[in-house]
TIBA-935526 format. One record per residue (C-alpha): residue number from 1; x, y, z. Coordinates in pm, 1 decimal, always signed. Each point is the difference from the previous one (the first is absolute). Layout:
# residues N
  seq        px        py        pz
  NUM         X         Y         Z
...
//
This chain:
# residues 342
  seq        px        py        pz
    1  +13956.3   -4109.2   -8430.6
    2    -358.5    -119.6     +85.3
    3    -290.9     +92.9    -207.7
    4    -341.6      -3.3    +124.9
    5    -373.9    +117.1     -64.3
    6    -232.0    +150.8    +213.9
    7    -361.6    +107.5     -40.4
    8     -17.2    +277.8    +234.3
    9    +238.5    +289.8     +34.0
   10     -70.1     +39.6    +371.5
   11    +194.6    -313.4     +29.8
   12    +303.0    +205.1     -77.9
   13    +113.1    +248.5    +267.4
   14     -49.8    +369.5    -168.1
   15    +355.9    +111.9    +105.4
   16    +152.9    -296.8    -192.4
   17    -192.4     +59.9    -309.4
   18     +56.0    +363.0     +13.4
   19    +376.0     -31.0     +31.3
   20     -11.4    -138.2    -341.9
   21    -273.7    +230.4    -140.4
   22    +179.0    +339.6    +143.0
   23     +90.0     +90.5    -345.0
   24    -283.2    -131.7    -191.8
   25    -252.5    +251.6    +117.8
   26    -369.8     -10.4    +140.6
   27    -146.8    -263.5    -268.2
   28    +259.2    -263.7    +143.5
   29     -50.9     +91.7    +368.6
   30    -134.7    -255.4    +256.2
   31    -299.1    +225.0     +56.9
   32    -110.0     +55.5    -340.3
   33     +48.6    -359.1    -111.0
   34    -226.0    -109.8    +307.1
   35    -232.8    +249.2     -80.6
   36     -28.7    -149.7    -353.5
   37     +15.1    -363.2     +77.0
   38    -383.3     -58.3     +33.5
   39     -69.1    +116.4    -340.4
   40    -242.6    -271.5    -151.4
   41    +126.8     +39.9    -344.9
   42    +334.1    -204.0     +52.8
   43    +148.1    -259.5    +236.2
   44    +314.5    +102.6    +171.5
   45    +332.0    -175.2    +144.0
   46    +312.1    +164.1    +127.6
   47    +320.1    -151.8    -108.7
   48    +258.4     +18.8    +271.5
   49    +363.2     -86.2     -29.9
   50    +179.9     -50.7    +355.4
   51    +376.4     -33.8     +52.8
   52    +132.2     -96.3    +336.7
   53    -346.2     +75.6    +146.3
   54      +6.7    +351.7    -155.1
   55    -265.5    +126.8    -243.1
   56    +230.5    +112.1    -319.6
   57    -248.9     +15.0    -280.8
   58    -372.8      +4.3     -45.6
   59    -277.3     +43.5    -264.4
   60    -400.1      +0.9      -5.5
   61    -126.5    -237.7    -264.7
   62    -334.6     +52.6    -127.2
   63    -199.7    -272.2    -218.4
   64    -232.6    +259.3    -159.1
   65    -366.6    -121.8     -68.6
   66    -138.9    +316.0    -113.3
   67    +186.6    +320.5     -53.2
   68    -211.0    +314.5     +30.0
   69    +271.8    +232.4    -104.1
   70     +92.7     -12.9    -384.9
   71    +362.0    +140.2     +93.4
   72     +72.5    -333.5    +170.8
   73    -140.7    -231.4    -274.0
   74    +290.5    -112.0    -175.1
   75    -162.2     -79.0    -352.4
   76     -99.7    +360.7      -3.5
   77    +360.1    +117.7     +92.6
   78    +211.5    -219.6    -185.9
   79     -35.8     -31.0    -408.9
   80     -96.8    -328.0    -148.4
   81    -103.5    -153.6    +358.3
   82    -285.1    -248.5      -6.5
   83    -214.0     +53.3    +332.7
   84    +108.7    -272.7    +241.0
   85      -3.9     -12.9    +365.8
   86    +253.7    +214.4    +172.5
   87    +227.2     -90.7    +310.2
   88     +96.5    +348.6     +99.9
   89    +326.6     +22.0    +197.2
   90     +54.8    +304.8    +232.6
   91    -245.7    +283.5     +50.2
   92    -327.9     -22.0    -179.6
   93    -100.9    +361.1     +38.2
   94    +184.8    +327.3      +4.8
   95    +203.3     -35.1    -339.6
   96    +339.1     -54.6    +177.3
   97    +141.1    -331.3     +70.4
   98    +318.4    -171.7     +51.4
   99    +113.4    -325.0    +197.1
  100     +86.0     +47.2    +350.6
  101    +366.2     -81.5     +90.8
  102    +178.4     +78.7    +309.7
  103    +238.7    +305.1     -88.4
  104    +312.8    -171.3    +160.1
  105      +0.9    -315.7    -198.5
  106    +321.6    -107.3    -158.8
  107     -25.3     -20.1    -387.5
  108      -9.6    -384.2     +16.7
  109    -267.3      -2.5    +267.5
  110    -197.1    +275.5    -168.0
  111     +19.6    -217.2    -323.9
  112    -112.8    -317.2    +176.5
  113    -295.3    +196.9    +202.5
  114    -134.2    +153.2    -331.9
  115     +16.5    -338.9    -163.6
  116    -211.9    -153.4    +270.6
  117    -254.7    +273.3     -35.7
  118     -18.3     -77.4    -383.5
  119     -30.0    -346.5     +66.1
  120    -282.0     +37.5    +249.9
  121    -201.2    +227.8    -231.9
  122     +55.4    -291.6    -287.0
  123    -110.2    -269.7    +215.6
  124    -303.2    +162.8    +136.5
  125     -96.4     +98.2    -348.9
  126     +40.9    -349.7    -123.1
  127    -248.0     -81.4    +274.0
  128    -266.7    +237.1    -114.6
  129     +69.8     -48.3    -355.3
  130     +90.5    +351.0     -30.6
  131    +284.9    +209.6    -153.9
  132    +245.3    +182.9    +234.3
  133     +74.0    +385.0     -48.8
  134    +142.3    +270.0    +198.5
  135    -159.3    +338.3     -88.3
  136    +128.5    +342.7     +34.1
  137    +353.5    -101.9    +125.1
  138    +221.5    +305.1     +62.0
  139    +273.5     +71.0    -228.3
  140    +267.9    -100.8    +261.8
  141    -162.8    -356.8     +51.6
  142     -93.4     -78.5    -364.3
  143    +342.2    -115.2    -143.2
  144     +74.0    -214.7    +312.6
  145    -351.8    -174.8     +11.5
  146      -1.2     -39.0    -407.0
  147    +336.7    -200.7     +43.9
  148    -138.4    -213.0    +261.3
  149    -321.9     -66.2    -192.9
  150    +199.9     -48.7    -337.0
  151    -232.0    +254.9    -187.6
  152     +22.1    +347.7    -125.2
  153    -168.0    +295.8    +168.2
  154    -298.2    +187.1    -180.6
  155     -15.8    +357.7     +62.2
  156    -343.7     +99.9    +161.5
  157     +15.2    +366.9     +76.4
  158    +193.7    +250.0    +247.3
  159     -41.3     +47.7    +379.7
  160      -1.0    +355.2    +130.1
  161    +104.4    +170.8    +308.5
  162     +89.0    +354.8    +112.2
  163    +298.6     +14.2    +221.1
  164     -28.8    +264.4    +272.5
  165    +332.7    +180.7     +93.1
  166     +28.0    +234.9    +316.6
  167    -278.6     +30.5    +259.2
  168    -293.4    +223.3    -171.1
  169    -192.7     +37.6    -284.6
  170    +210.6    +285.3    -121.5
  171    +305.3    -233.7     -28.9
  172    -219.5    -200.4    -230.8
  173     -59.1    +303.1    -228.9
  174    +386.0     +93.8      +5.6
  175     +56.2    -317.1    -193.8
  176    -241.1     +93.9    -299.2
  177     +46.2    +227.6    -293.5
  178    -104.9    +346.3     +49.0
  179    -292.0      +2.2    -218.0
  180    -129.8    -321.4    +162.3
  181     +42.6    +169.0    +353.0
  182    -223.4    +290.7    -119.0
  183    -262.3    -234.9    -150.2
  184     -26.6    -224.2    +333.6
  185     -25.4    +337.5    +224.9
  186    -254.6    +103.6    -236.2
  187    -208.8    -354.2      -3.2
  188     +34.0     +17.1    +399.2
  189    -135.1    +339.6     +36.3
  190    -310.6     -66.5    -221.5
  191     -75.5    -312.1    +227.8
  192     +15.4    +220.4    +294.2
  193    -195.1    +275.5    -157.3
  194    -274.8    -237.1     -89.2
  195    -108.0     -36.4    +367.3
  196     -21.0    -349.9     +51.6
  197      +1.2    -137.5    +355.9
  198    +279.8    -236.2     +23.3
  199     -25.7    -282.0    +235.0
  200    +254.7    -278.5    +110.0
  201    -202.1    -325.5     +89.1
  202     +54.7    -376.9     +53.3
  203    -126.7    -200.8    -266.8
  204    -260.1    -182.1    +213.4
  205    -149.6    +349.9     +55.9
  206     -78.0     +63.3    -369.4
  207      -1.2    -331.8    -192.4
  208    -339.3     +46.4    -156.5
  209     +20.6    +366.4    -124.7
  210    +368.4     -91.4    -124.5
  211    -118.1    -301.6    -145.0
  212    -258.6    +191.4    -213.9
  213    +270.2    +246.0    -124.5
  214    +225.6    -288.7     -79.1
  215    -277.9    -157.9    -210.9
  216     -28.8    +345.3    -208.5
  217    +383.7     -13.5     -39.6
  218     -19.3    -373.3    -137.7
  219    -317.6    +114.8    -208.7
  220    +194.3    +297.6    -165.6
  221    +295.7    -221.1    -110.8
  222    -238.4    -264.6    -162.5
  223     -33.7    -251.8    +305.9
  224    -360.8     -22.0    +123.5
  225      +0.4     -42.1    +361.6
  226    -262.2     -39.6    +249.6
  227     +18.3    +268.1    +309.8
  228    -104.3    -255.2    +239.0
  229    +257.4    -252.3    -110.2
  230    +278.5    +271.2     +19.6
  231    -112.6    +103.6    +337.9
  232     +20.8    -355.8    +140.1
  233    +331.1     -43.2    -153.5
  234    +126.1    +305.4    +185.4
  235    -166.8    -121.4    +315.4
  236    +180.2    -339.4     -38.1
  237    +309.8    +196.7     -42.0
  238     -22.2    +212.1    +292.3
  239     -83.2    -307.5    +220.0
  240    +287.3    -205.5    -160.9
  241    +266.0    +285.1     +44.2
  242    -116.3     +93.6    +357.0
  243    -154.9    +337.3    -124.3
  244    +376.5    +104.1     -37.7
  245     -96.5    +193.5    -336.6
  246     -39.5    +379.5     -23.7
  247    -263.4    +162.9    -203.6
  248     +17.6    +369.0     -97.4
  249    -349.2    +100.5    -111.8
  250    -126.8    +345.2    -156.4
  251    -355.4     +57.7    +121.9
  252    -246.2    +260.1    -119.8
  253    -339.5     +57.9    +191.5
  254    +104.0    -318.0    +210.8
  255     +14.9    -218.1    -291.6
  256    +312.4    -173.2     -96.6
  257     +89.3    +104.3    -356.5
  258    +374.3    -135.1     -39.8
  259    +240.3    -214.9    +210.9
  260    +319.0    -173.8     -22.0
  261    +107.5    -311.6    +220.8
  262    +356.3     -52.3     +90.0
  263    +218.4    -217.6    +235.9
  264    +325.1     +81.8    +151.2
  265    +231.1    -298.8      +1.8
  266    +372.0     +33.2    +108.2
  267    +121.9    +309.5    -120.2
  268    -261.7     +21.0    -297.3
  269    -339.4    +135.6     -62.2
  270    -205.6    -239.8    -233.3
  271    -282.3    +134.3    -201.3
  272    -281.9    -234.4      -0.4
  273    -317.9    +129.3    -117.3
  274    -173.5    +293.1    -112.0
  275    -354.3    +136.0    -115.3
  276    -194.5    +292.9    -104.0
  277    -380.5    +110.6     -52.8
  278     +98.4    +161.5    -341.6
  279    -341.5    +189.6      +0.4
  280     +97.0    +189.7    +357.5
  281    +357.0     +90.3    -105.2
  282     +87.0    +366.9     -18.9
  283    +288.0     -26.7    -260.9
  284    +264.3     +56.3    +288.8
  285    +255.4    -264.6    -105.4
  286    -158.9    -226.1    +254.8
  287    +168.1    -320.9    -130.7
  288    +363.3    +162.8     +10.2
  289     -59.6    +129.7    +357.6
  290    -142.2    -313.6    +129.7
  291    +242.8    -239.6    -180.0
  292    +317.9    +200.4     +20.9
  293     +23.7    +301.2    +208.1
  294    -200.4     -93.2    +311.5
  295    +158.5    -340.5     +25.5
  296    +349.5    +179.2     -33.4
  297     -68.7    +225.2    +263.4
  298    -147.1    -284.6    +215.4
  299    +325.6    -197.1     -86.2
  300    +237.3    +290.9    +115.8
  301    -217.5     +22.1    +330.1
  302     +42.3    -364.5     +64.8
  303    +367.1     -37.0     -76.6
  304     -27.6    -201.0    -316.7
  305    +244.4     +58.5    -288.2
  306    -201.8    -109.7    -307.6
  307    -343.4     -10.9    -145.2
  308     -80.3    -334.9    -181.8
  309    -263.8     +63.0    -295.0
  310     +32.6    -324.2    -201.0
  311     -62.5     -43.9    -369.7
  312    -199.9    +212.8    -277.7
  313     -43.5    +374.3     -22.2
  314    +394.8      -2.1     -37.9
  315     +25.5    +352.7    -171.7
  316    -205.4    +167.4    +277.1
  317    +233.9    -176.1    +259.0
  318    +320.2     +69.6    -144.7
  319     -89.1    +374.2     -51.5
  320     -71.1      -9.6    +376.1
  321    +371.5    -133.7     +63.5
  322     -67.3    -365.3      +4.8
  323    +253.5    -263.2     -97.6
  324     -93.8    -305.2    -176.4
  325    +147.8    -358.6     -49.6
  326     -96.4    -272.1    -230.8
  327    -248.9    -294.6    +117.7
  328     +15.4    -343.2    -149.9
  329    -174.7    -324.8     -26.4
  330    +192.4    -336.2     +37.7
  331    -144.7    -334.5    -114.5
  332     +89.3    -279.9    +243.8
  333    +125.2    -339.5    -129.3
  334    -266.0    -277.5     -15.8
  335    -368.9     +33.5     +40.2
  336    -300.9     +10.4    -247.2
  337    +202.3    +119.9    -298.3
  338    +292.5    -242.9     +13.7
  339     +75.8    -231.9    -301.3
  340    -227.3    -304.5     +49.3
  341    -264.8    +154.1    +223.7
  342    -347.6     -91.6    -149.5
//
């Protein structure tokens, strides 16, 4: 096996990378990582493991200079941790992570490839005087990765997705208890009766008004946000993702008052963002319609079999059919917290 580090994911053919990332989802896909790699708050390298000329394992590695997202600051997530520089292994955004390994490796080759990725993360962490961590690792990968790192997993939260059986919205409803079906029909009816104009847009067409609504959402949850900065973030995302995101927006008097943004990747629709002009809402269950019901309709129309919702608000998600799985933090060996490190 040969381990190399490259600076630009565009040096790796997308088909080769995505052959490893097929099960990992949007946030470890070639396109998403390419869109994120120019973020000025971290320096990125990509660890690649080849065997007989074939890519069999990979991981992005981020030496973080400044972390704007508190949910990716290790000392804020893990008890009794002193703030030190972090070498983040794997996905840096999206709260879903894991090492990328070819699905057809034998157990011995899989073990060797995973150890090579762990070694790459530790070596790069030493260079940057940082501590390596894998954050938001899926349940299926956590035990294997923890064994390779020689550390114990730390529980961080739960990931949620709604499986979508059958071919239409009624098939989704059929899998829910009768009282929940009645409630969902009532919430959908109230949204229709509220009289919003519903538009389906490209993100590039509406980044400014969507950014303003996203900032309101952040403010409501105690995270001050600049509308212009949120709009810039969305414009950058639209450019980096080749404008592949879909925006569902509710308008009143030609003014956007609510939206959701999602991406279709493989067989799943991935909810990415939502926002609201709270003073203009009509009490018509706007959140549930834009985050759950309308994306579910979109998913069925486009042949997707799941809606990925991510962390937080788990009760609302499970009441609407979501299944959850644990997410873990895994500390890598070596780095800034190692014995003898000054």
